[in-house]
C-alpha positions as CSV (number, residue, x, y, z in Angstrom):
1,M,-54.9,13.3,-7.8
2,L,-53.0,15.8,-5.8
3,T,-51.9,14.6,-2.0
4,G,-50.7,17.0,0.7
5,V,-48.2,16.1,3.2
6,L,-48.5,19.1,6.3
7,K,-45.6,19.7,8.8
8,E,-47.3,19.7,12.1
9,R,-47.7,21.4,14.7
10,Y,-48.9,19.8,17.8
11,P,-45.9,20.5,20.3
12,N,-43.2,19.2,20.0
13,E,-44.1,16.4,17.5
14,K,-40.9,15.7,15.0
15,R,-42.0,13.4,12.8
16,V,-43.6,13.7,9.1
17,S,-46.5,11.5,7.5
18,L,-44.4,11.0,4.5
19,T,-40.6,10.2,3.6
20,P,-39.3,11.3,0.7
21,S,-38.1,6.9,0.1
22,E,-42.2,6.2,-0.7
23,I,-42.7,9.2,-2.7
24,Q,-42.6,6.9,-6.3
25,R,-44.5,4.4,-4.9
26,L,-47.1,7.1,-4.6
27,K,-47.1,8.2,-7.8
28,K,-46.8,4.8,-9.5
29,I,-50.6,4.5,-8.0
30,G,-51.4,7.4,-10.1
31,L,-50.8,10.5,-7.2
32,E,-48.5,13.4,-7.0
33,V,-47.1,14.8,-3.9
34,L,-47.3,18.5,-2.8
35,V,-44.9,18.4,0.4
36,E,-45.0,22.0,2.9
37,K,-41.8,23.4,3.5
38,G,-39.9,22.6,6.0
39,A,-42.4,19.2,7.1
40,G,-40.0,17.0,7.4
41,E,-36.9,18.7,8.7
42,R,-37.4,17.9,12.4
43,A,-36.5,14.0,11.2
44,G,-34.3,14.7,9.2
45,F,-35.9,14.7,5.9
46,S,-34.7,18.1,3.4
47,D,-37.3,19.8,1.3
48,S,-34.2,19.3,-1.3
49,Q,-34.7,15.0,-0.7
50,Y,-38.5,15.6,-1.4
51,E,-38.1,17.3,-4.8
52,Q,-35.1,14.8,-5.6
53,A,-38.3,12.0,-5.1
54,G,-40.2,13.7,-7.4
55,A,-42.4,15.4,-4.6
56,K,-43.8,19.6,-4.9
57,V,-42.4,21.6,-2.0
58,A,-45.5,24.0,-1.3
59,S,-47.2,26.2,1.2
60,R,-49.7,25.3,3.6
61,E,-52.4,27.4,1.6
62,E,-51.1,25.7,-1.5
63,I,-51.6,22.4,-0.1
64,F,-55.4,23.3,1.3
65,E,-56.1,24.4,-2.1
66,A,-54.6,22.2,-4.6
67,C,-54.8,18.7,-2.6
68,N,-57.4,16.2,-2.2
69,V,-56.3,14.2,0.2
70,I,-54.2,15.4,3.2
71,L,-51.5,13.3,5.1
72,S,-50.7,14.1,8.5
73,V,-49.0,12.7,11.6
74,R,-51.6,13.8,14.5
75,N,-54.7,16.2,13.5
76,L,-58.0,16.2,14.1
77,C,-58.9,15.6,17.8
78,A,-55.6,14.1,18.4
79,D,-54.4,18.0,17.6
80,K,-58.2,19.7,18.4
81,E,-56.1,23.4,19.2
82,N,-54.9,23.4,15.8
83,F,-57.4,22.0,13.4
84,L,-60.6,24.2,15.1
85,E,-58.2,27.1,14.5
86,E,-57.9,26.2,10.1
87,Y,-60.6,23.5,10.1
88,E,-62.5,25.7,7.0
89,S,-59.3,24.9,5.3
90,Y,-60.3,21.1,5.2
91,K,-63.5,21.3,3.3
92,D,-64.5,18.7,0.7
93,K,-61.0,17.1,1.5
94,V,-59.8,13.4,3.0
95,L,-58.2,13.4,5.9
96,I,-55.6,10.8,6.9
97,G,-53.6,10.2,10.1
98,M,-53.6,9.7,13.6
99,L,-57.2,11.4,14.9
100,D,-57.4,9.8,18.2
101,P,-61.0,8.8,17.1
102,F,-62.9,8.3,20.2
103,G,-62.7,12.0,21.0
104,I,-64.5,12.8,18.1
105,K,-67.7,14.0,19.7
106,E,-65.9,17.5,20.1
107,V,-65.5,18.1,17.0
108,E,-68.7,16.6,15.8
109,D,-70.5,20.0,14.4
110,R,-67.3,21.4,12.8
111,V,-66.5,17.9,10.3
112,K,-70.0,18.2,9.3
113,E,-69.8,21.8,8.7
114,I,-67.1,20.7,5.9
115,N,-67.5,18.0,4.6
116,L,-64.6,16.1,5.7
117,T,-64.0,12.6,5.0
118,A,-61.8,11.2,7.0
119,F,-59.4,7.5,8.0
120,A,-58.4,7.2,11.7
121,L,-55.2,5.0,11.4
122,E,-55.5,4.0,14.8
123,L,-58.5,1.7,13.8
124,I,-57.2,-0.2,11.6
125,P,-58.3,-4.0,12.6
126,R,-55.6,-6.2,13.8
127,I,-55.8,-8.7,10.7
128,T,-53.0,-10.5,9.1
129,R,-53.9,-8.5,5.7
130,A,-53.7,-4.8,7.9
131,Q,-50.2,-5.5,9.4
132,S,-48.3,-3.3,6.8
133,M,-50.7,-0.8,7.7
134,D,-50.9,-1.1,11.7
135,V,-49.3,2.7,12.8
136,L,-50.6,1.6,16.2
137,S,-48.1,-1.1,16.5
138,S,-45.1,0.6,14.3
139,M,-45.2,3.6,16.9
140,A,-45.0,1.4,19.9
141,T,-42.2,-0.5,18.6
142,V,-40.4,2.5,18.8
143,A,-42.5,4.1,22.7
144,G,-41.5,0.2,23.9
145,Y,-37.7,0.9,22.7
146,K,-37.1,4.8,23.9
147,A,-38.6,3.9,27.5
148,V,-36.1,1.5,27.9
149,L,-32.8,3.8,26.9
150,I,-34.5,6.4,29.3
151,A,-34.8,4.0,32.5
152,A,-31.3,2.9,31.6
153,D,-30.2,6.3,31.5
154,M,-32.0,7.3,34.8
155,L,-30.9,4.4,37.0
156,P,-28.0,4.6,38.7
157,K,-26.8,1.6,38.1
158,M,-26.1,-0.9,34.7
159,F,-28.4,-2.8,33.0
160,P,-25.8,-5.7,32.9
161,M,-24.3,-8.4,35.2
162,L,-20.2,-7.3,34.6
163,M,-17.6,-9.9,35.9
164,T,-14.9,-7.2,36.8
165,A,-11.3,-7.4,38.8
166,A,-13.1,-4.7,41.5
167,G,-15.8,-7.5,41.5
168,T,-19.2,-8.7,40.4
169,V,-21.8,-6.2,39.3
170,L,-25.4,-7.3,39.6
171,P,-27.9,-6.8,36.6
172,A,-30.8,-4.8,36.6
173,K,-34.0,-5.9,37.4
174,V,-37.1,-5.1,35.0
175,F,-40.9,-5.2,35.3
176,V,-42.8,-4.7,32.2
177,V,-46.1,-4.5,32.4
178,G,-48.4,-5.4,29.2
179,A,-47.0,-7.2,27.0
180,G,-48.3,-5.8,24.1
181,V,-46.1,-4.6,21.1
182,A,-44.6,-1.4,22.9
183,G,-44.2,-4.1,26.1
184,L,-42.7,-6.8,23.8
185,Q,-40.4,-4.3,22.2
186,A,-39.4,-3.1,26.2
187,I,-38.6,-6.4,26.9
188,A,-36.5,-7.1,24.0
189,T,-34.6,-4.1,24.5
190,A,-33.7,-5.1,28.2
191,K,-32.8,-8.1,27.5
192,R,-30.4,-7.0,25.1
193,L,-28.9,-4.2,27.5
194,G,-28.1,-7.3,30.3
195,A,-30.9,-6.8,32.5
196,V,-33.4,-9.4,34.3
197,V,-36.6,-8.8,32.7
198,Q,-40.5,-10.3,33.9
199,A,-43.4,-9.4,32.2
200,Y,-47.2,-9.7,33.2
201,D,-50.2,-9.4,30.8
202,I,-53.8,-10.4,31.3
203,R,-54.0,-12.0,27.8
204,P,-52.8,-15.7,28.6
205,S,-51.4,-15.7,25.2
206,A,-48.8,-12.4,25.8
207,K,-47.0,-15.8,28.0
208,E,-45.4,-17.7,25.3
209,Q,-44.5,-14.1,23.3
210,V,-43.0,-13.2,26.9
211,L,-41.1,-16.6,27.0
212,S,-39.7,-16.2,23.8
213,L,-37.9,-13.1,24.4
214,G,-35.9,-14.6,27.1
215,A,-38.3,-13.0,29.8
216,K,-39.9,-14.9,33.0
217,F,-43.4,-14.7,32.7
218,V,-45.3,-13.1,36.0
219,E,-48.1,-15.7,37.0
220,L,-51.0,-14.1,39.3
221,G,-54.2,-16.4,38.3
222,L,-55.8,-13.4,36.7
223,E,-55.2,-13.9,32.9
224,S,-58.4,-14.2,31.1
225,A,-59.7,-14.1,27.6
226,Q,-62.0,-11.7,28.5
227,A,-59.5,-9.5,28.8
228,E,-59.4,-8.9,24.5
229,D,-61.8,-7.7,22.1
230,K,-62.5,-9.5,18.7
231,G,-60.3,-6.9,17.0
232,G,-57.1,-7.5,19.4
233,Y,-57.3,-4.6,20.9
234,A,-57.7,-4.7,24.9
235,K,-60.7,-4.4,27.1
236,A,-61.2,-2.5,30.2
237,M,-61.8,-4.8,33.3
238,D,-63.7,-3.8,36.5
239,E,-62.0,-2.2,39.4
240,E,-62.4,-5.6,41.8
241,F,-59.9,-7.1,39.2
242,Y,-57.7,-3.9,38.8
243,R,-57.5,-4.3,42.9
244,R,-56.7,-8.1,42.8
245,Q,-53.9,-7.3,40.3
246,R,-52.3,-4.5,42.3
247,E,-52.2,-6.4,45.4
248,M,-50.5,-9.8,43.2
249,M,-48.0,-7.6,41.4
250,K,-46.8,-5.7,44.7
251,E,-44.0,-7.6,45.8
252,V,-43.0,-7.8,42.0
253,V,-42.9,-4.1,41.9
254,R,-41.1,-3.9,45.0
255,D,-37.9,-5.8,44.4
256,S,-37.7,-4.1,40.6
257,D,-35.0,-1.3,40.0
258,V,-37.5,-0.5,36.7
259,V,-40.9,-0.4,36.0
260,I,-42.1,-0.2,32.6
261,T,-46.1,0.2,32.1
262,T,-47.5,0.2,28.8
263,A,-51.4,-1.2,29.7
264,M,-53.8,1.3,27.8
265,V,-57.6,0.5,26.5
266,P,-58.6,2.4,23.4
267,G,-60.9,5.8,24.2
268,K,-60.8,5.0,28.4
269,K,-58.3,6.3,31.3
270,A,-55.7,3.8,31.7
271,P,-55.7,1.1,34.6
272,T,-54.0,2.4,37.7
273,L,-51.7,-0.5,38.2
274,I,-49.2,1.1,41.0
275,T,-50.4,2.7,43.7
276,E,-48.9,4.9,45.9
277,D,-47.9,2.7,48.5
278,M,-46.6,0.5,46.3
279,V,-43.8,3.0,45.1
280,K,-43.6,3.9,49.0
281,E,-42.1,-0.3,49.2
282,M,-39.8,0.4,45.8
283,R,-36.1,0.6,46.3
284,E,-34.7,4.4,46.2
285,G,-33.0,5.0,43.2
286,S,-35.8,3.0,41.2
287,V,-37.6,4.4,37.8
288,I,-40.8,3.6,36.5
289,V,-41.4,4.9,32.8
290,D,-45.2,4.9,32.2
291,L,-46.1,4.7,28.6
292,A,-50.1,5.1,29.6
293,A,-49.2,8.8,30.6
294,E,-51.5,10.2,27.9
295,R,-54.1,8.3,29.2
296,G,-53.8,9.3,32.4
297,G,-50.6,7.1,33.7
298,N,-51.2,3.4,35.0
299,C,-49.1,4.7,38.1
300,E,-51.3,6.4,40.8
301,L,-48.3,9.3,41.1
302,T,-47.7,9.4,37.4
303,V,-47.6,13.8,36.2
304,P,-48.2,13.7,32.3
305,G,-45.9,14.8,30.2
306,Q,-43.1,15.6,33.6
307,T,-40.8,13.2,35.7
308,V,-41.3,13.7,38.8
309,E,-39.5,11.7,42.0
310,R,-41.9,10.6,44.8
311,Y,-40.1,8.5,47.7
312,G,-36.6,8.4,46.1
313,V,-38.1,6.8,42.8
314,R,-38.4,9.1,39.5
315,I,-41.5,8.3,37.6
316,V,-41.9,9.7,33.7
317,G,-44.7,10.8,32.5
318,A,-44.0,9.6,29.0
319,L,-45.5,11.2,26.5
320,N,-45.1,10.9,22.6
321,L,-41.7,9.1,22.5
322,P,-41.9,8.0,19.2
323,S,-41.4,11.9,18.6
324,E,-38.3,11.5,20.3
325,I,-36.9,8.9,17.3
326,P,-38.9,10.9,14.4
327,H,-36.5,9.7,11.7
328,D,-37.5,6.1,11.8
329,A,-40.5,6.4,13.4
330,S,-41.5,9.2,10.4
331,Q,-40.0,6.2,8.0
332,M,-42.3,3.4,9.7
333,Y,-45.3,5.6,9.8
334,S,-44.4,6.6,5.8
335,K,-44.5,2.6,4.9
336,N,-47.7,2.2,7.1
337,I,-50.1,4.9,5.3
338,T,-48.1,4.4,1.9
339,N,-50.0,1.0,2.5
340,F,-52.9,2.3,3.5
341,L,-53.5,4.5,0.2
342,S,-52.3,1.4,-1.7
343,L,-55.4,-0.1,-0.8
344,I,-57.8,2.8,-1.1
345,V,-56.5,4.3,-4.7
346,K,-57.2,2.7,-7.7
347,E,-55.8,3.9,-11.1
348,G,-55.3,7.5,-9.4
349,Q,-58.8,8.0,-7.7
350,L,-60.4,7.0,-4.7
351,N,-61.9,3.6,-4.6
352,L,-63.7,3.6,-0.8
353,N,-65.4,0.0,-1.1
354,T,-66.7,0.4,2.7
355,D,-67.4,-4.0,1.9
356,D,-63.7,-4.0,2.5
357,E,-63.0,-4.6,6.3
358,I,-59.8,-2.6,6.8
359,V,-61.1,0.3,4.8
360,R,-64.8,0.1,6.9
361,D,-63.1,0.0,10.1
362,T,-61.2,3.1,9.5
363,L,-63.1,5.5,7.8
364,L,-63.8,7.3,10.9
365,L,-65.8,10.2,8.8
366,K,-67.8,9.8,5.8
367,E,-68.6,13.6,4.1
368,G,-69.1,14.4,7.9
369,Q,-71.3,11.7,9.2
370,I,-69.3,9.6,12.1
371,F,-69.4,6.3,9.8
372,S,-67.0,3.7,11.3
373,P,-68.9,0.9,13.4
374,R,-66.4,0.8,16.4
375,I,-66.8,4.2,17.1
376,K,-70.7,4.4,16.8
377,E,-71.2,1.4,19.1
378,F,-68.7,3.3,21.5
379,L,-70.3,6.7,21.2
380,G,-73.7,4.5,22.0
381,G,-74.9,4.8,18.4
């Protein structure tokens, strides 16, 4: 069976869905790989490296013509304009990638027309058996790391405490809101740089993880076991809850040099956790890095895709940070997608066993029809 690796067309996307190191693993399960010319260049993987690994370099047209399975990083609803421009090329294909499944209604007519089968890797269930396929966790790890580096670069002071002949330099104070994978990586990175780190999460289970990294867990008395669904994903709370949360976080935010926010709810606008009034009270020169910018932002003043300064505070509307470290992000994503392919391919043929929880939950579209139980529930069907 022929599998095609597309060059990403989303603006400023530098990652590639499959790296040369995974080609031989796919060959062992019966897959031959075609890679679009230049697909890996922005991530540091040349066409010659793919060829040496056993793949064939081809044009985009040749891939669509020859391949049954198409691999991508961002596609379908995650790159809607480009998908709609060439959607007919996906007729009768199996598409695997990050597809922004909660926006599927926007392209529903087109996918029915082309009989598309699609696996949205964002829907990988948070179970032990699926950890090696969890692209959200892999990419969140990269984003959390990069967020701290951005903040450290912008902050007009150093992160660590230093004892010098010129006196003592006090450490920066970092507050991480949301202790999921991105938040935990941000905590670990800020600690390694020497900052004093505090963190908060509405899930009670996060406290132990925060403490294990050497950070202080901020207790607001609002932690709730209801904030997490059975699949391990965050659930939206009501506005009264968020209002109380903002009120109780105000002092911690005011006393912080850096605030990194990571709170997102799949398929919904990110909750507003930092208001304009809270920003006004922060020290001049402070930095906010908003990792929820793509979903509207956790800070009221965030402008997605831009860095703005308000009241002397710089607010970074970070978009697609994993693409800023494309080499390692691509390698992590490639391992995830290869592990997933190893599950659904048997002896060179697709084996879509929908009794398997991972296959069932991740299968967004089956022959043009919405299949995912989670997305059907989200859409009210």
